N, C-alpha and C positions, 0 to 999 in steps of 0.2 A: 490083746486081740492083733490081728490080721488085718493088716494097714493094703485095702485093696488100691491097687494101681488103673486109673483110670486112663482110657486111649482117647486119642482127638477122633474130635468124629469124623467120621467120610464125609461130610455134608457142609464141614467148615474148611474141607483139605480140596472138597469143589471151590466153596465160596473164593476163597482166595485166592486161585487160577482163573476164578471167570474177572478177582479185580483185577492180576493182572492183566487178561484180554482184552481189556475191558477197556483201563488205562493204555493200554499197545495201539489198540484204535483208536481214542479222542487224541492220541498224539500224533496221530497219521492223517488223521480228517485235518487240524489243529493245519497241517503241514502242508492238505492239499487245500487250504482257505487262504493260507501264507497266498499263495504261488498265484491264485487270484483274483490277486488285489492289481485293478490296474492303476497303475499309480499316475499324478498325474508330470502328464512331460509328453507320455507314454506316445506311441504311434496302434491308430489306433487298429484293427484289424481287420480287412478288406472282407465285410458281411454286406449279404444278400439284402434285397427291400421285397419286403412285403403290400403289397397292390390293390385295394378296390378297383374297378372299371365297373360302374352299372353305366344303362338306359337301356328305351326301350328294344324289342324287336327289331332286325334290324336295319339300328343303323350303324352299323360298323364294328361291332367288339370284340368278333373275333377276325376279321383283317388285319386286327392291332397285331396282331404275330406278325406279318409280313411284314410291318415297317422299321421293326429293326434288322431285315436284310435289306434295309436301300428305296424300301416299294413304298406308294404314294397312294392316297383315294385320286381315280379320273385319271392319273397321267404312265401308270405302272414304277418298273424298278428303275427310276432317275437318280435317288440318292446314293449318300456314301453307307450301305452296312452297319452295324454296331457289332454285328456278333456271326458268326454261321451258321448256314440251315440245319448243321446238325445239334446245333446246341441248345434249338428251341422242342418242345416237349410240351403241345395241348393233346390233355386228358378231353375230350371229348366222349358232352352230355348229352348234351342237344340235338348231335344229328347235321352241323351245319358247317362239319368239314369239305362243302367245294366250294368257301372261298379259298380254300390254306390250295385249289392247286392252281397250277401254270403248265399253261400244255400240255391239259392231260396229264402232268402228274403231279406229286404231294411235293410241295417245297422246306415242307417242317416234318416230325416222325408226329405220326396222333394217332395216339390209345383210346381206345372206345368206348365208351362204359354202356352195355347194354340193359336195357329194364329186366333184369334179372334176381330171382331171387338170392342165391349169392353175391349178391352185388356190392355190398357189406364186404364181404371176406375178399372177395376177387379188390377191394379198394386196397386192401389194409394189406393185402401181397405187394403191391404195386409202392406204398410207403414206405415198406420193408427194404424195397427193393431202392428206393431211392433216398429210403435214408442206408445203406447198409456195403452196394454196389457197386460196382466202378462203369460209369457212366458219361456222355459226356455231355448231362442239360446243365447249358446256366442259366435260360428262361424258363418258368413250367405255367401256360397257363392253363388255367381250370376252366373249361368252358358249359355249362355256368352253373356257379352254386346255385340257382334258383330253381333250377329244373331239375339238382340232384336232389334236396332240399326233399321232392317228389318221390326219386325215387326213393328212397327209402323209406318213408310215411309206408310207399304198396310194397318193397321190401317188409317190412317189421310189419305189416296188417297179413303178410300173407302167409307167412310163417306160425303167425300164431291160427291162420287160418280160419281167419274172419274176414266178411262180407266187407265192412267199412269198417272203420278206425278207431281205440275207443281215443279216450283222453292221456292214456296211460303212452300206446304206442306216436300221440304229439308228445310226449313230452322227453319218448327215449329217440325220436327225432332230433327235435334241439339238441339232445345229448352228443351225438353221430358228430353232429354239424362242428357243433363247440371242438370235439376230439379231432374231425378233420381237418380243422382249421387252424389252428392251435401242431399237429403232425407236420404239417405242408411247411405252417409257418417258422420252427425248428431245421427247416433246410434250407435257410438263409445265412444262420453262423453255418453253411458248409460255400461259403458264399453264390450261392442259388438265390435267384430273383419270383420271386413266386405272383403271380397277378390270381385273381381272383374274378371270375367274371359273372356280373346278376343283370337279371330286366331288373326293369322303376317299377315303384312302387309311388300315391299317390298318398297317402298320409293325411287323414281329415283332423284337426282337431281342434279343441276353442279355447279359447282365449278368455283372460283373466273375466272380461263383460260379459263374457258369451256369446263371444260371436263365432264361426266357426269357419275357419282356415284351412291349413292340410303345409303337408311339407314335399318334394324326392325324394325316398330315400332307396336302397338297392331291396330288392322285395323276398323277401323272405314273412315269415310269423315274427310279428310287430315284436313281437317281448324283446329279441333278441337281435334288430336290426340295430343298433347300436350298442350293441353286446360286441357283433363282429368289427365293425368300425373302430372301434378299438384296439380290436386284435392285430391292426393293421399298422403302419408305417402309411400311409398313402390313402384315400380316397378323392374319387374325382370321377362325378357324373359326365357323362358323353352324351353330346347333344348335337345340332348343323344348324350353322344360324340362316341367316335371310340370303344368307349368297351363295349360297351351299358350301360351305365349307364347317369339314370337322371338325371336332373339335374339343376336350376335357377343363369342368370348372376344378378343380385342387380347394376351392377358399368357399368355410358356406359363407350360406348368406340368408333372410328368412324363410325361403321355399325350399332353398339344396341344400341337402346333408351333404356333407365333405368331409377331407382330414386332410391338415399339411402340418407334413413335420419337415420343422424345420431343422439349422442349427444353431448349436447351443448361444451361437456371437445373436443370435437373434433376427441375420439375412436371412429375405430368402429365397430357396431357392430355384424353387417355383413362380410362376406371376401363377394370382386368378386364376384366368383365358390362356392354357396350353395351346397348341393345332399336334390338332393328337397324330400325334408324331412319335412311339416312344424311342423309333432311338434319339433324338433329341433333348427328349425327355429324361431319361440315364444319362445322358454324357454329363445335363445341364443337375444331377441326381448326385454323381458320381465323382463332383467339381470339373467333368474335361471338358478339353476347349471345343466349342460351340461352333 
């Protein structure tokens, strides 16, 4: 009787090869994880800050960009600048760049977003540029997100050749808003500060006893409002006092939704109410002398 030799199966060789490659990948990933640990006592990297600022139209959100250059409401350029003009980019959705002029010239870089069918593609290209290409921008203002939400919805409706948006378009709108905020927020890991401007809305709520009350929040779809606040470091409502002074409220109360993220030792970096001066506010947030 002849003994037949059994050759190893090719799939077993492939399996062994796969296991070796898989092991090498696991080792590589393990090494990457070990180098990613931030040990106690290590220096914190210079990360940018993400912020939401919301108010009624006309209060002065867009003009806040100029306060980084030493500008003050009603007084002009009288304070110490925090950064250079070429380091500020305003993504203009609401066509409000007129207030960003001085003597007929723009004081900062403006990227205008038009209500076009390809606005989503253009925004994707802009975000990709900000992430991948060398540029001078240290502060990026998105002015404003309430209007951009409507731009997205109109673009999606026109792409589907619809007269009015369906529930699906509203859901897709929220998806693109979340993605845009997260993509822009990732710029903070490059040391860039990102400020999202919103309009203000009053949200009616009913308490446990059936009494109707309300609170103020950024104007977007109600189901997403608190989620967006949760995605950023700081959220402030901008208002005008009885004396005519503009202020930013960073601490929530029963009628205003805000967010103030302080250092780990519990010491507040910002007061509940701060003067509407981003140069001073960012000096405080960065631990610099005011």
